[in-house]
Backbone as JSON, one array per atom type, in Angstrom:
{
  "sequence": "MSITATELEILKIIKEKNGLISMKELSSKARYEIGYTYILCKSLSKHGCVGFFTYSSCRITAKGKSLVIEQERIKAAGSFII",
  "N": [[0.74, -1.23, 0.07], [0.52, 2.18, -0.84], [0.63, 5.59, 0.08], [0.04, 8.91, -0.78], [2.24, 11.93, -0.35], [0.74, 14.17, 0.36], [-1.53, 12.89, 1.45], [-0.24, 11.73, 3.65], [0.52, 13.9, 5.08], [-1.94, 14.76, 5.86], [-2.66, 12.82, 7.46], [-0.71, 13.19, 9.55], [-1.49, 15.63, 10.67], [-4.03, 14.88, 11.71], [-3.21, 13.08, 13.75], [-1.79, 14.69, 15.33], [-3.75, 16.01, 16.53], [-4.79, 14.49, 18.36], [-6.09, 12.28, 17.2], [-8.66, 12.67, 16.49], [-10.61, 14.75, 14.49], [-12.34, 17.58, 13.1], [-13.64, 18.11, 9.69], [-13.64, 20.77, 8.97], [-11.66, 21.99, 10.63], [-9.43, 20.42, 9.94], [-9.27, 20.97, 7.26], [-8.58, 23.69, 7.23], [-6.18, 23.76, 8.86], [-4.5, 22.15, 7.01], [-4.7, 23.82, 4.9], [-6.21, 23.36, 2.69], [-9.01, 23.24, 0.4], [-12.06, 22.46, 1.68], [-13.55, 20.39, 0.38], [-11.62, 19.0, -1.13], [-10.04, 18.18, 1.0], [-11.83, 16.37, 2.13], [-12.07, 14.41, 0.19], [-9.48, 13.49, 0.24], [-9.43, 12.31, 2.77], [-11.34, 10.36, 2.23], [-9.94, 8.7, 0.58], [-7.96, 7.97, 2.17], [-9.45, 6.43, 3.99], [-10.24, 4.22, 2.36], [-7.84, 2.91, 2.31], [-7.66, 2.22, 4.74], [-6.69, 3.73, 6.93], [-7.87, 5.88, 8.04], [-10.93, 6.58, 9.63], [-14.26, 7.5, 9.58], [-15.75, 9.39, 11.88], [-18.08, 10.83, 12.07], [-20.02, 12.36, 9.51], [-18.84, 14.84, 9.19], [-16.36, 14.68, 10.64], [-13.24, 12.93, 11.27], [-11.3, 10.21, 12.12], [-8.15, 8.91, 13.13], [-6.85, 5.56, 12.48], [-5.38, 2.74, 13.82], [-3.71, 1.58, 12.04], [-3.19, 3.9, 10.47], [-1.78, 5.52, 12.27], [0.49, 4.01, 12.8], [1.63, 4.04, 10.16], [2.37, 6.82, 10.2], [4.12, 7.01, 12.29], [6.13, 5.19, 11.39], [6.97, 6.63, 9.09], [8.05, 8.93, 10.39], [10.05, 7.66, 11.71], [11.77, 6.8, 9.8], [12.5, 9.29, 8.51], [13.88, 10.33, 10.64], [16.01, 8.53, 10.88], [17.21, 8.96, 8.42], [18.28, 11.4, 8.7], [20.61, 11.29, 10.02], [22.43, 10.15, 8.44], [25.77, 10.3, 7.18]],
  "CA": [[0.0, 0.0, 0.02], [1.26, 3.4, -0.78], [-0.11, 6.79, 0.08], [0.78, 10.2, -1.23], [2.76, 12.74, 0.52], [-0.34, 14.97, 0.76], [-2.36, 12.03, 2.3], [0.6, 11.58, 4.81], [0.38, 15.34, 5.74], [-3.3, 14.79, 6.5], [-2.53, 11.88, 8.75], [0.05, 13.83, 10.61], [-2.42, 16.69, 11.32], [-5.07, 14.17, 12.53], [-2.39, 12.41, 14.75], [-1.46, 15.76, 16.19], [-5.09, 16.53, 17.17], [-5.21, 13.34, 19.25], [-6.61, 11.26, 16.46], [-10.01, 13.09, 15.99], [-10.65, 16.25, 14.02], [-13.45, 17.9, 12.18], [-13.2, 18.39, 8.42], [-13.35, 22.14, 8.85], [-10.42, 22.32, 11.16], [-8.46, 19.71, 9.13], [-8.99, 21.77, 5.96], [-7.93, 24.9, 7.84], [-4.79, 23.38, 9.14], [-3.74, 21.73, 5.96], [-4.73, 24.73, 3.93], [-6.82, 22.88, 1.43], [-10.36, 23.32, 0.42], [-12.79, 21.37, 2.44], [-13.98, 19.37, -0.57], [-10.4, 18.33, -1.37], [-9.8, 17.53, 2.21], [-12.81, 15.22, 2.3], [-11.61, 13.39, -0.89], [-8.11, 12.91, 0.77], [-9.8, 11.41, 3.8], [-12.05, 9.08, 1.74], [-8.94, 7.81, 0.07], [-7.2, 7.3, 3.36], [-10.47, 5.48, 4.46], [-10.11, 2.97, 1.55], [-6.61, 2.26, 2.65], [-7.82, 1.81, 6.27], [-5.84, 4.69, 7.71], [-8.8, 6.9, 8.63], [-12.21, 6.18, 9.75], [-15.14, 8.63, 9.67], [-16.54, 9.42, 13.16], [-19.42, 11.33, 11.6], [-19.78, 12.82, 8.2], [-17.96, 15.99, 9.26], [-15.19, 14.54, 11.39], [-12.72, 11.79, 11.07], [-10.41, 9.69, 13.26], [-6.96, 8.15, 12.59], [-6.83, 4.35, 12.93], [-4.09, 2.16, 14.4], [-2.78, 1.49, 10.78], [-2.77, 5.17, 10.13], [-0.89, 5.99, 13.37], [1.63, 3.16, 12.5], [2.27, 4.65, 9.04], [2.96, 8.11, 10.51], [5.25, 6.64, 13.23], [7.1, 4.64, 10.45], [7.5, 7.68, 8.15], [8.8, 9.68, 11.19], [11.3, 6.95, 12.0], [12.57, 6.83, 8.5], [13.02, 10.54, 8.35], [14.88, 10.62, 11.73], [17.18, 7.81, 10.54], [17.9, 9.61, 7.26], [18.88, 12.75, 9.12], [21.83, 10.86, 10.68], [23.38, 9.65, 7.57], [26.78, 11.31, 6.76]],
  "C": [[0.82, 1.2, -0.06], [0.35, 4.59, -0.74], [0.67, 7.96, -0.39], [1.48, 11.0, -0.03], [1.7, 13.74, 1.1], [-1.29, 14.18, 1.77], [-1.5, 11.8, 3.67], [0.5, 12.8, 5.63], [-0.95, 15.31, 6.48], [-3.23, 13.91, 7.75], [-1.75, 12.45, 9.85], [-0.69, 14.89, 11.38], [-3.39, 16.01, 12.15], [-4.48, 13.66, 13.73], [-2.15, 13.56, 15.83], [-2.62, 16.2, 17.09], [-5.57, 15.37, 17.96], [-6.14, 12.26, 18.59], [-8.15, 11.64, 16.07], [-10.16, 14.44, 15.67], [-11.77, 16.49, 13.1], [-12.88, 18.28, 10.75], [-12.89, 19.83, 8.23], [-12.03, 22.6, 9.43], [-9.28, 21.6, 10.39], [-8.13, 20.51, 7.91], [-8.23, 23.01, 6.28], [-6.42, 24.73, 7.92], [-3.91, 22.89, 7.93], [-3.78, 22.7, 4.81], [-5.21, 24.35, 2.5], [-8.3, 23.19, 1.56], [-11.06, 22.14, 1.08], [-13.24, 20.13, 1.61], [-12.77, 18.44, -0.93], [-9.96, 17.52, -0.17], [-10.69, 16.12, 2.48], [-12.41, 14.09, 1.32], [-10.3, 12.75, -0.44], [-8.58, 11.93, 1.8], [-10.61, 10.22, 3.37], [-11.03, 8.19, 1.09], [-8.23, 7.2, 1.16], [-8.23, 6.25, 3.97], [-10.46, 4.25, 3.72], [-8.95, 2.3, 1.75], [-6.67, 1.65, 4.22], [-7.06, 2.61, 7.25], [-6.67, 5.64, 8.48], [-10.2, 6.23, 8.6], [-13.1, 7.49, 9.94], [-15.96, 8.47, 11.01], [-17.96, 9.85, 12.88], [-19.07, 11.9, 10.1], [-18.93, 13.92, 8.03], [-16.73, 15.81, 10.03], [-14.61, 13.04, 11.07], [-11.72, 11.41, 12.16], [-9.29, 8.86, 12.56], [-7.13, 6.69, 13.24], [-5.52, 3.91, 13.32], [-3.18, 2.02, 13.2], [-2.39, 2.78, 10.43], [-1.64, 5.71, 11.1], [0.49, 5.24, 13.07], [2.39, 3.65, 11.32], [2.98, 5.98, 9.3], [4.17, 7.88, 11.27], [6.5, 6.11, 12.27], [7.78, 5.65, 9.59], [8.48, 8.59, 9.05], [10.1, 9.04, 11.54], [12.22, 6.95, 10.87], [13.22, 8.2, 8.3], [14.18, 10.84, 9.39], [16.16, 9.76, 11.36], [17.89, 8.47, 9.34], [18.67, 10.85, 7.6], [20.48, 12.5, 9.55], [22.88, 10.32, 9.72], [24.4, 10.76, 7.11], [27.37, 10.96, 5.42]]
}
């Protein structure tokens, strides 16, 4: 499974907000139109990374959290390469 950098950015924002966020707040923080933000969340939902709490809010799943943690670990390991 592969997700885009934009989808990863959305996951990171949701994770920072303790795993539950409204679409309005998410689109504001990501600086995307709310319709595009919803489409990104629907895509992440198909991958099992996000679940919809209600129509207007979503939550990160365990799979989504592990993806964000894995990407952070890879980024941290890459910064120490000389």
